C-alpha positions as a printed Julia matrix, in Angstrom:
196×3 Matrix{Float64}:
 109.7    86.5   94.98
 109.35   90.03  93.7
 106.57   92.26  95.04
 104.44   93.5   92.11
 104.31   96.96  93.72
 108.09   97.23  93.34
 107.83   97.2   89.51
 111.54   96.3   89.17
 114.38   94.7   91.12
 115.48   98.21  92.16
 112.07   99.22  93.52
 109.08  101.32  92.65
 108.95  104.48  90.54
 105.74  106.48  90.86
 104.07  108.31  88.01
 103.21  111.26  90.25
 106.92  111.84  90.91
 107.47  112.8   87.26
 105.12  115.7   86.52
 107.46  116.93  83.79
 106.56  113.81  81.79
 102.77  114.04  82.2
 102.18  114.79  78.49
 104.63  112.12  77.36
 102.98  109.53  79.62
  99.53  110.43  78.24
 100.82  110.02  74.68
 102.33  106.62  75.45
  99.11  105.52  77.13
  97.12  106.62  74.11
  99.35  104.57  71.77
  99.77  101.48  73.95
  96.64  101.45  76.11
  98.62  101.69  79.38
 101.82  103.24  80.74
 104.7   100.74  80.78
 106.62  100.34  84.02
 109.8   100.61  81.9
 108.98  104.27  81.19
 108.62  104.99  84.9
 112.0   103.44  85.65
 113.66  105.35  82.79
 112.1   108.56  84.16
 114.49  108.29  87.12
 117.05  109.49  84.55
 115.09  112.19  82.67
 117.61  112.58  79.84
 117.5   108.83  79.24
 113.71  108.75  79.02
 113.7   111.78  76.7
 116.31  110.21  74.41
 114.59  106.81  74.42
 111.17  108.35  73.79
 112.5   110.38  70.86
 114.14  107.3   69.34
 111.08  105.06  69.84
 108.78  107.78  68.47
 110.95  108.22  65.4
 111.02  104.48  64.72
 107.29  103.96  65.19
 106.3   107.09  63.26
 108.43  106.36  60.2
 106.3   105.68  57.15
 108.36  102.92  55.49
 106.85  100.01  57.41
 103.3    99.93  58.84
 102.7    99.71  62.6
 101.32   96.17  62.48
 104.52   94.95  60.79
 106.66   96.88  63.27
 104.86   95.16  66.14
 105.38   91.79  64.42
 109.12   92.49  64.11
 109.26   93.58  67.77
 107.41   90.42  68.83
 109.72   88.1   66.89
 112.9    89.72  68.19
 111.52   89.64  71.76
 110.55   85.97  71.4
 114.03   85.25  70.1
 115.71   87.06  73.0
 113.39   85.42  75.55
 112.04   88.65  77.1
 108.58   87.7   78.43
 107.8    91.32  79.34
 108.38   92.53  75.77
 106.63   89.48  74.29
 103.45   90.42  76.16
 103.8    94.09  75.17
 104.42   93.42  71.49
 101.74   90.74  71.12
  99.23   93.17  72.68
 100.61   95.93  70.45
 100.19   93.77  67.34
  96.56   93.13  68.25
  95.96   96.87  68.86
  97.46   97.52  65.42
  94.9    95.18  63.84
  96.59   91.78  63.71
  94.38   88.78  64.46
  94.96   86.86  67.67
  95.31   83.64  65.63
  98.13   85.14  63.56
  99.91   86.39  66.68
  99.59   82.98  68.38
 101.02   81.29  65.25
 104.16   83.45  65.0
 106.54   80.68  66.11
 105.29   78.57  63.19
 105.49   81.44  60.69
 107.58   79.51  58.17
 104.76   77.02  57.52
 101.72   78.99  58.72
  99.06   80.08  56.24
  98.74   83.29  58.3
 102.07   84.57  56.93
 103.15   85.46  53.39
 106.66   85.33  51.9
 107.28   89.03  52.55
 106.5    88.57  56.25
 108.58   85.39  56.39
 111.58   87.34  55.08
 111.14   89.9   57.87
 110.65   87.25  60.54
 113.69   85.26  59.38
 115.83   88.32  60.12
 114.01   89.34  63.32
 114.37   85.88  64.88
 118.03   85.58  63.8
 118.96   89.09  64.98
 117.17   88.73  68.31
 119.36   85.92  69.64
 122.76   86.29  71.22
 125.11   86.01  69.5
 123.34   87.61  66.55
 122.71   85.08  63.77
 121.74   87.45  60.96
 123.6    87.07  57.68
 123.84   88.58  54.22
 121.36   85.98  52.98
 118.65   87.5   55.21
 119.24   90.85  53.53
 119.36   89.36  50.04
 115.92   87.92  50.72
 114.6    91.21  52.18
 115.79   93.11  49.08
 113.24   91.15  47.03
 110.45   92.95  48.89
 111.8    96.1   50.53
 113.77   99.23  49.7
 116.99  100.14  51.51
 115.1   102.67  53.69
 112.45  100.08  54.58
 115.17   97.59  55.56
 116.68  100.25  57.81
 113.24  100.68  59.41
 113.05   96.91  59.99
 116.47   96.8   61.61
 115.63   99.9   63.69
 112.7    98.06  65.29
 114.89   95.01  66.01
 117.58   97.21  67.57
 115.08   99.19  69.67
 113.66   96.0   71.1
 117.14   94.61  71.69
 117.57   97.54  74.07
 114.16   97.02  75.66
 114.68   93.27  76.01
 117.91   93.86  77.94
 116.45   96.73  79.98
 113.38   94.84  81.15
 114.95   91.42  81.69
 117.9    92.89  83.57
 115.77   95.09  85.84
 113.06   92.45  86.29
 110.37   94.86  85.13
 106.96   93.66  86.3
 104.36   93.21  83.57
 101.37   95.55  83.68
  97.8    94.23  83.88
  96.69   95.16  80.33
  99.28   93.11  78.38
  99.24   90.36  81.01
  95.46   89.98  80.66
  95.74   89.98  76.86
  98.19   87.07  76.92
  96.25   85.14  79.58
  92.76   85.64  78.16
  93.33   85.88  74.4
  96.55   84.1   73.43
  96.87   81.24  75.92
  93.5    79.75  74.85
  94.97   79.66  71.3
  98.0    77.66  72.45
 100.42   80.49  73.28
 102.94   79.41  75.9
């Protein structure tokens, strides 16, 4: 069994060892409500963390798709890939962005749920299909998305899926330990609503 202090299969990375990222870490904490262990592990390779942070910032700051929808896309692709770490992060992120806990807990039943509209179903169809391996997305997913979104907005949607494809592999492979904030959100808010 993994020691929670280790943070990953390769051991612990301490925030205080990365003074050069103090401002970045504060910004991430402000956005997410905590500093992810994944950022600390990436900090072992400073150029990697800088590149990842720039990419993630660009994707989440783009104006084509709102933050709540981006978190929904990230959640669906993480559910599809099976990454429990990212599922906890993105469900907590969706709630921080203003999504109701009931809607988050109902995401696996999105196709029949009254919490989701046709526009969101089109997004989730692609996010769930693209999150599995091998990728199951098809032209029909994009034909459906074109009913609701511009080309640039579709690129934003796929950018979120691709970003979380990276994070799903990073965290599952390294065995990144879940932080208390998202873990408590899942345990105390979603599990009572039937989240598994």
